PDB file of N, CA, C and O in Angstrom:
ATOM      1  N   MET A   1      97.326 118.443 101.954  1.00  0.00           N
ATOM      2  CA  MET A   1      98.347 118.356 102.996  1.00  0.00           C
ATOM      3  C   MET A   1      99.721 118.314 102.336  1.00  0.00           C
ATOM      4  O   MET A   1      99.951 117.526 101.419  1.00  0.00           O
ATOM      5  N   VAL A   2     100.623 119.153 102.800  1.00  0.00           N
ATOM      6  CA  VAL A   2     101.972 119.189 102.263  1.00  0.00           C
ATOM      7  C   VAL A   2     102.917 118.661 103.324  1.00  0.00           C
ATOM      8  O   VAL A   2     102.957 119.165 104.446  1.00  0.00           O
ATOM      9  N   LEU A   3     103.677 117.638 102.956  1.00  0.00           N
ATOM     10  CA  LEU A   3     104.636 117.063 103.890  1.00  0.00           C
ATOM     11  C   LEU A   3     105.990 117.725 103.701  1.00  0.00           C
ATOM     12  O   LEU A   3     106.386 118.025 102.575  1.00  0.00           O
ATOM     13  N   ASP A   4     106.698 117.952 104.794  1.00  0.00           N
ATOM     14  CA  ASP A   4     108.011 118.571 104.683  1.00  0.00           C
ATOM     15  C   ASP A   4     109.134 117.554 104.793  1.00  0.00           C
ATOM     16  O   ASP A   4     110.269 117.917 105.102  1.00  0.00           O
ATOM     17  N   TYR A   5     108.833 116.280 104.543  1.00  0.00           N
ATOM     18  CA  TYR A   5     109.861 115.246 104.526  1.00  0.00           C
ATOM     19  C   TYR A   5     109.573 114.240 103.430  1.00  0.00           C
ATOM     20  O   TYR A   5     108.474 114.181 102.879  1.00  0.00           O
ATOM     21  N   GLU A   6     110.593 113.452 103.130  1.00  0.00           N
ATOM     22  CA  GLU A   6     110.501 112.467 102.061  1.00  0.00           C
ATOM     23  C   GLU A   6     111.312 111.235 102.451  1.00  0.00           C
ATOM     24  O   GLU A   6     112.066 111.284 103.423  1.00  0.00           O
ATOM     25  N   PRO A   7     111.175 110.136 101.716  1.00  0.00           N
ATOM     26  CA  PRO A   7     111.926 108.923 102.067  1.00  0.00           C
ATOM     27  C   PRO A   7     113.422 109.215 102.209  1.00  0.00           C
ATOM     28  O   PRO A   7     114.023 109.910 101.390  1.00  0.00           O
ATOM     29  N   GLY A   8     113.999 108.660 103.275  1.00  0.00           N
ATOM     30  CA  GLY A   8     115.414 108.870 103.571  1.00  0.00           C
ATOM     31  C   GLY A   8     115.657 109.908 104.648  1.00  0.00           C
ATOM     32  O   GLY A   8     116.713 109.910 105.281  1.00  0.00           O
ATOM     33  N   ASP A   9     114.684 110.797 104.867  1.00  0.00           N
ATOM     34  CA  ASP A   9     114.845 111.833 105.896  1.00  0.00           C
ATOM     35  C   ASP A   9     114.833 111.219 107.290  1.00  0.00           C
ATOM     36  O   ASP A   9     114.178 110.205 107.530  1.00  0.00           O
ATOM     37  N   LYS A  10     115.562 111.846 108.201  1.00  0.00           N
ATOM     38  CA  LYS A  10     115.585 111.444 109.606  1.00  0.00           C
ATOM     39  C   LYS A  10     114.520 112.240 110.353  1.00  0.00           C
ATOM     40  O   LYS A  10     114.391 113.450 110.163  1.00  0.00           O
ATOM     41  N   VAL A  11     113.756 111.551 111.206  1.00  0.00           N
ATOM     42  CA  VAL A  11     112.683 112.192 111.967  1.00  0.00           C
ATOM     43  C   VAL A  11     112.676 111.679 113.402  1.00  0.00           C
ATOM     44  O   VAL A  11     113.290 110.660 113.719  1.00  0.00           O
ATOM     45  N   ILE A  12     111.968 112.408 114.263  1.00  0.00           N
ATOM     46  CA  ILE A  12     111.687 111.941 115.619  1.00  0.00           C
ATOM     47  C   ILE A  12     110.198 112.104 115.863  1.00  0.00           C
ATOM     48  O   ILE A  12     109.531 112.905 115.208  1.00  0.00           O
ATOM     49  N   ASN A  13     109.689 111.341 116.807  1.00  0.00           N
ATOM     50  CA  ASN A  13     108.307 111.493 117.261  1.00  0.00           C
ATOM     51  C   ASN A  13     108.383 112.194 118.615  1.00  0.00           C
ATOM     52  O   ASN A  13     108.747 111.563 119.607  1.00  0.00           O
ATOM     53  N   PRO A  14     108.045 113.493 118.679  1.00  0.00           N
ATOM     54  CA  PRO A  14     108.170 114.238 119.932  1.00  0.00           C
ATOM     55  C   PRO A  14     107.380 113.630 121.090  1.00  0.00           C
ATOM     56  O   PRO A  14     107.747 113.822 122.250  1.00  0.00           O
ATOM     57  N   SER A  15     106.310 112.907 120.799  1.00  0.00           N
ATOM     58  CA  SER A  15     105.513 112.285 121.856  1.00  0.00           C
ATOM     59  C   SER A  15     106.141 111.010 122.386  1.00  0.00           C
ATOM     60  O   SER A  15     105.800 110.556 123.479  1.00  0.00           O
ATOM     61  N   ASN A  16     107.059 110.426 121.620  1.00  0.00           N
ATOM     62  CA  ASN A  16     107.718 109.163 122.000  1.00  0.00           C
ATOM     63  C   ASN A  16     109.208 109.262 121.696  1.00  0.00           C
ATOM     64  O   ASN A  16     109.727 108.533 120.850  1.00  0.00           O
ATOM     65  N   LYS A  17     109.893 110.167 122.389  1.00  0.00           N
ATOM     66  CA  LYS A  17     111.314 110.396 122.120  1.00  0.00           C
ATOM     67  C   LYS A  17     112.163 109.154 122.381  1.00  0.00           C
ATOM     68  O   LYS A  17     113.253 109.018 121.826  1.00  0.00           O
ATOM     69  N   ASP A  18     111.662 108.241 123.231  1.00  0.00           N
ATOM     70  CA  ASP A  18     112.414 107.018 123.516  1.00  0.00           C
ATOM     71  C   ASP A  18     112.466 106.076 122.311  1.00  0.00           C
ATOM     72  O   ASP A  18     113.229 105.111 122.321  1.00  0.00           O
ATOM     73  N   TRP A  19     111.661 106.343 121.269  1.00  0.00           N
ATOM     74  CA  TRP A  19     111.746 105.545 120.038  1.00  0.00           C
ATOM     75  C   TRP A  19     113.071 105.792 119.330  1.00  0.00           C
ATOM     76  O   TRP A  19     113.528 104.956 118.550  1.00  0.00           O
ATOM     77  N   GLY A  20     113.688 106.939 119.602  1.00  0.00           N
ATOM     78  CA  GLY A  20     114.949 107.290 118.956  1.00  0.00           C
ATOM     79  C   GLY A  20     114.723 107.956 117.615  1.00  0.00           C
ATOM     80  O   GLY A  20     113.617 108.383 117.282  1.00  0.00           O
ATOM     81  N   ILE A  21     115.802 108.030 116.856  1.00  0.00           N
ATOM     82  CA  ILE A  21     115.761 108.643 115.533  1.00  0.00           C
ATOM     83  C   ILE A  21     115.210 107.626 114.548  1.00  0.00           C
ATOM     84  O   ILE A  21     115.565 106.448 114.587  1.00  0.00           O
ATOM     85  N   GLY A  22     114.339 108.096 113.666  1.00  0.00           N
ATOM     86  CA  GLY A  22     113.777 107.221 112.648  1.00  0.00           C
ATOM     87  C   GLY A  22     114.120 107.698 111.257  1.00  0.00           C
ATOM     88  O   GLY A  22     114.373 108.882 111.034  1.00  0.00           O
ATOM     89  N   GLN A  23     114.128 106.757 110.321  1.00  0.00           N
ATOM     90  CA  GLN A  23     114.337 107.103 108.919  1.00  0.00           C
ATOM     91  C   GLN A  23     113.058 106.798 108.152  1.00  0.00           C
ATOM     92  O   GLN A  23     112.535 105.685 108.208  1.00  0.00           O
ATOM     93  N   VAL A  24     112.558 107.811 107.430  1.00  0.00           N
ATOM     94  CA  VAL A  24     111.340 107.635 106.641  1.00  0.00           C
ATOM     95  C   VAL A  24     111.612 106.611 105.541  1.00  0.00           C
ATOM     96  O   VAL A  24     112.557 106.758 104.766  1.00  0.00           O
ATOM     97  N   GLN A  25     110.775 105.573 105.480  1.00  0.00           N
ATOM     98  CA  GLN A  25     110.916 104.525 104.476  1.00  0.00           C
ATOM     99  C   GLN A  25     110.005 104.770 103.280  1.00  0.00           C
ATOM    100  O   GLN A  25     110.424 104.632 102.131  1.00  0.00           O
ATOM    101  N   SER A  26     108.744 105.137 103.562  1.00  0.00           N
ATOM    102  CA  SER A  26     107.798 105.379 102.478  1.00  0.00           C
ATOM    103  C   SER A  26     106.697 106.308 102.951  1.00  0.00           C
ATOM    104  O   SER A  26     106.433 106.436 104.146  1.00  0.00           O
ATOM    105  N   ILE A  27     106.057 106.956 101.978  1.00  0.00           N
ATOM    106  CA  ILE A  27     104.941 107.851 102.242  1.00  0.00           C
ATOM    107  C   ILE A  27     103.852 107.535 101.230  1.00  0.00           C
ATOM    108  O   ILE A  27     104.093 107.541 100.023  1.00  0.00           O
ATOM    109  N   LEU A  28     102.654 107.260 101.729  1.00  0.00           N
ATOM    110  CA  LEU A  28     101.505 107.007 100.864  1.00  0.00           C
ATOM    111  C   LEU A  28     100.341 107.813 101.423  1.00  0.00           C
ATOM    112  O   LEU A  28      99.695 107.411 102.391  1.00  0.00           O
ATOM    113  N   LYS A  29     100.083 108.964 100.791  1.00  0.00           N
ATOM    114  CA  LYS A  29      99.087 109.928 101.273  1.00  0.00           C
ATOM    115  C   LYS A  29      99.439 110.339 102.697  1.00  0.00           C
ATOM    116  O   LYS A  29     100.497 110.933 102.904  1.00  0.00           O
ATOM    117  N   GLU A  30      98.592 110.047 103.695  1.00  0.00           N
ATOM    118  CA  GLU A  30      98.906 110.459 105.070  1.00  0.00           C
ATOM    119  C   GLU A  30      99.546 109.348 105.894  1.00  0.00           C
ATOM    120  O   GLU A  30      99.733 109.508 107.100  1.00  0.00           O
ATOM    121  N   ILE A  31      99.883 108.231 105.266  1.00  0.00           N
ATOM    122  CA  ILE A  31     100.508 107.108 105.961  1.00  0.00           C
ATOM    123  C   ILE A  31     102.010 107.110 105.693  1.00  0.00           C
ATOM    124  O   ILE A  31     102.448 107.023 104.546  1.00  0.00           O
ATOM    125  N   VAL A  32     102.790 107.211 106.767  1.00  0.00           N
ATOM    126  CA  VAL A  32     104.244 107.251 106.663  1.00  0.00           C
ATOM    127  C   VAL A  32     104.818 106.052 107.399  1.00  0.00           C
ATOM    128  O   VAL A  32     104.468 105.803 108.553  1.00  0.00           O
ATOM    129  N   THR A  33     105.695 105.310 106.739  1.00  0.00           N
ATOM    130  CA  THR A  33     106.389 104.193 107.371  1.00  0.00           C
ATOM    131  C   THR A  33     107.779 104.674 107.761  1.00  0.00           C
ATOM    132  O   THR A  33     108.540 105.177 106.935  1.00  0.00           O
ATOM    133  N   VAL A  34     108.091 104.505 109.056  1.00  0.00           N
ATOM    134  CA  VAL A  34     109.361 104.979 109.594  1.00  0.00           C
ATOM    135  C   VAL A  34     110.038 103.836 110.330  1.00  0.00           C
ATOM    136  O   VAL A  34     109.390 103.110 111.085  1.00  0.00           O
ATOM    137  N   ASN A  35     111.339 103.671 110.115  1.00  0.00           N
ATOM    138  CA  ASN A  35     112.118 102.672 110.835  1.00  0.00           C
ATOM    139  C   ASN A  35     112.882 103.391 111.950  1.00  0.00           C
ATOM    140  O   ASN A  35     113.848 104.107 111.686  1.00  0.00           O
ATOM    141  N   PHE A  36     112.439 103.196 113.205  1.00  0.00           N
ATOM    142  CA  PHE A  36     113.060 103.848 114.359  1.00  0.00           C
ATOM    143  C   PHE A  36     114.150 102.956 114.942  1.00  0.00           C
ATOM    144  O   PHE A  36     114.044 101.730 114.922  1.00  0.00           O
ATOM    145  N   GLU A  37     115.211 103.597 115.468  1.00  0.00           N
ATOM    146  CA  GLU A  37     116.364 102.851 115.957  1.00  0.00           C
ATOM    147  C   GLU A  37     116.060 101.982 117.176  1.00  0.00           C
ATOM    148  O   GLU A  37     116.685 100.936 117.351  1.00  0.00           O
ATOM    149  N   ASN A  38     115.108 102.393 118.028  1.00  0.00           N
ATOM    150  CA  ASN A  38     114.852 101.640 119.262  1.00  0.00           C
ATOM    151  C   ASN A  38     113.623 100.734 119.219  1.00  0.00           C
ATOM    152  O   ASN A  38     113.513  99.814 120.029  1.00  0.00           O
ATOM    153  N   VAL A  39     112.696 100.977 118.289  1.00  0.00           N
ATOM    154  CA  VAL A  39     111.451 100.197 118.269  1.00  0.00           C
ATOM    155  C   VAL A  39     111.144  99.580 116.905  1.00  0.00           C
ATOM    156  O   VAL A  39     110.125  98.909 116.742  1.00  0.00           O
ATOM    157  N   GLY A  40     112.015  99.803 115.937  1.00  0.00           N
ATOM    158  CA  GLY A  40     111.798  99.212 114.626  1.00  0.00           C
ATOM    159  C   GLY A  40     110.787  99.976 113.783  1.00  0.00           C
ATOM    160  O   GLY A  40     110.610 101.184 113.943  1.00  0.00           O
ATOM    161  N   LYS A  41     110.129  99.255 112.885  1.00  0.00           N
ATOM    162  CA  LYS A  41     109.232  99.874 111.910  1.00  0.00           C
ATOM    163  C   LYS A  41     107.894 100.243 112.532  1.00  0.00           C
ATOM    164  O   LYS A  41     107.271  99.447 113.235  1.00  0.00           O
ATOM    165  N   LYS A  42     107.469 101.467 112.253  1.00  0.00           N
ATOM    166  CA  LYS A  42     106.154 101.951 112.678  1.00  0.00           C
ATOM    167  C   LYS A  42     105.443 102.537 111.469  1.00  0.00           C
ATOM    168  O   LYS A  42     106.043 103.256 110.669  1.00  0.00           O
ATOM    169  N   VAL A  43     104.162 102.224 111.343  1.00  0.00           N
ATOM    170  CA  VAL A  43     103.320 102.807 110.300  1.00  0.00           C
ATOM    171  C   VAL A  43     102.478 103.877 110.979  1.00  0.00           C
ATOM    172  O   VAL A  43     101.678 103.579 111.866  1.00  0.00           O
ATOM    173  N   ILE A  44     102.663 105.120 110.560  1.00  0.00           N
ATOM    174  CA  ILE A  44     102.115 106.267 111.276  1.00  0.00           C
ATOM    175  C   ILE A  44     101.173 107.055 110.380  1.00  0.00           C
ATOM    176  O   ILE A  44     101.498 107.365 109.235  1.00  0.00           O
ATOM    177  N   ASN A  45     100.001 107.374 110.918  1.00  0.00           N
ATOM    178  CA  ASN A  45      99.066 108.275 110.246  1.00  0.00           C
ATOM    179  C   ASN A  45      99.417 109.684 110.710  1.00  0.00           C
ATOM    180  O   ASN A  45      99.194 110.033 111.869  1.00  0.00           O
ATOM    181  N   ILE A  46      99.960 110.483 109.815  1.00  0.00           N
ATOM    182  CA  ILE A  46     100.452 111.795 110.236  1.00  0.00           C
ATOM    183  C   ILE A  46      99.354 112.812 110.504  1.00  0.00           C
ATOM    184  O   ILE A  46      99.640 113.934 110.923  1.00  0.00           O
ATOM    185  N   THR A  47      98.099 112.437 110.269  1.00  0.00           N
ATOM    186  CA  THR A  47      97.019 113.316 110.692  1.00  0.00           C
ATOM    187  C   THR A  47      96.754 113.149 112.184  1.00  0.00           C
ATOM    188  O   THR A  47      96.060 113.969 112.786  1.00  0.00           O
ATOM    189  N   LYS A  48      97.305 112.085 112.787  1.00  0.00           N
ATOM    190  CA  LYS A  48      97.102 111.805 114.209  1.00  0.00           C
ATOM    191  C   LYS A  48      98.377 111.879 115.031  1.00  0.00           C
ATOM    192  O   LYS A  48      98.323 112.130 116.235  1.00  0.00           O
ATOM    193  N   VAL A  49      99.532 111.662 114.394  1.00  0.00           N
ATOM    194  CA  VAL A  49     100.817 111.648 115.097  1.00  0.00           C
ATOM    195  C   VAL A  49     101.763 112.631 114.416  1.00  0.00           C
ATOM    196  O   VAL A  49     101.916 112.616 113.195  1.00  0.00           O
ATOM    197  N   GLU A  50     102.394 113.480 115.216  1.00  0.00           N
ATOM    198  CA  GLU A  50     103.316 114.474 114.676  1.00  0.00           C
ATOM    199  C   GLU A  50     104.717 113.889 114.556  1.00  0.00           C
ATOM    200  O   GLU A  50     105.196 113.216 115.469  1.00  0.00           O
ATOM    201  N   LEU A  51     105.365 114.145 113.439  1.00  0.00           N
ATOM    202  CA  LEU A  51     106.773 113.814 113.262  1.00  0.00           C
ATOM    203  C   LEU A  51     107.532 115.112 113.013  1.00  0.00           C
ATOM    204  O   LEU A  51     107.016 116.028 112.373  1.00  0.00           O
ATOM    205  N   LYS A  52     108.758 115.184 113.522  1.00  0.00           N
ATOM    206  CA  LYS A  52     109.602 116.365 113.297  1.00  0.00           C
ATOM    207  C   LYS A  52     110.887 115.913 112.642  1.00  0.00           C
ATOM    208  O   LYS A  52     111.424 114.853 112.964  1.00  0.00           O
ATOM    209  N   LYS A  53     111.381 116.729 111.713  1.00  0.00           N
ATOM    210  CA  LYS A  53     112.664 116.432 111.101  1.00  0.00           C
ATOM    211  C   LYS A  53     113.755 116.496 112.160  1.00  0.00           C
ATOM    212  O   LYS A  53     113.713 117.324 113.070  1.00  0.00           O
ATOM    213  N   TYR A  54     114.726 115.611 112.027  1.00  0.00           N
ATOM    214  CA  TYR A  54     115.818 115.554 112.996  1.00  0.00           C
ATOM    215  C   TYR A  54     117.013 116.291 112.439  1.00  0.00           C
ATOM    216  O   TYR A  54     118.052 116.368 113.094  1.00  0.00           O
TER     217      TYR A  54
END
């Protein structure tokens, strides 16, 4: 799996746009930690949840 983002990148979760813009904090294999402006830190399995660069 090739990820098109890295720590520091801004992303959104198209399924939960109300979370706001998030900043990628860390990536460990398919687990991405993102700090979103409206809901705080989320640990996301990118094989199950899509993230898009903002």
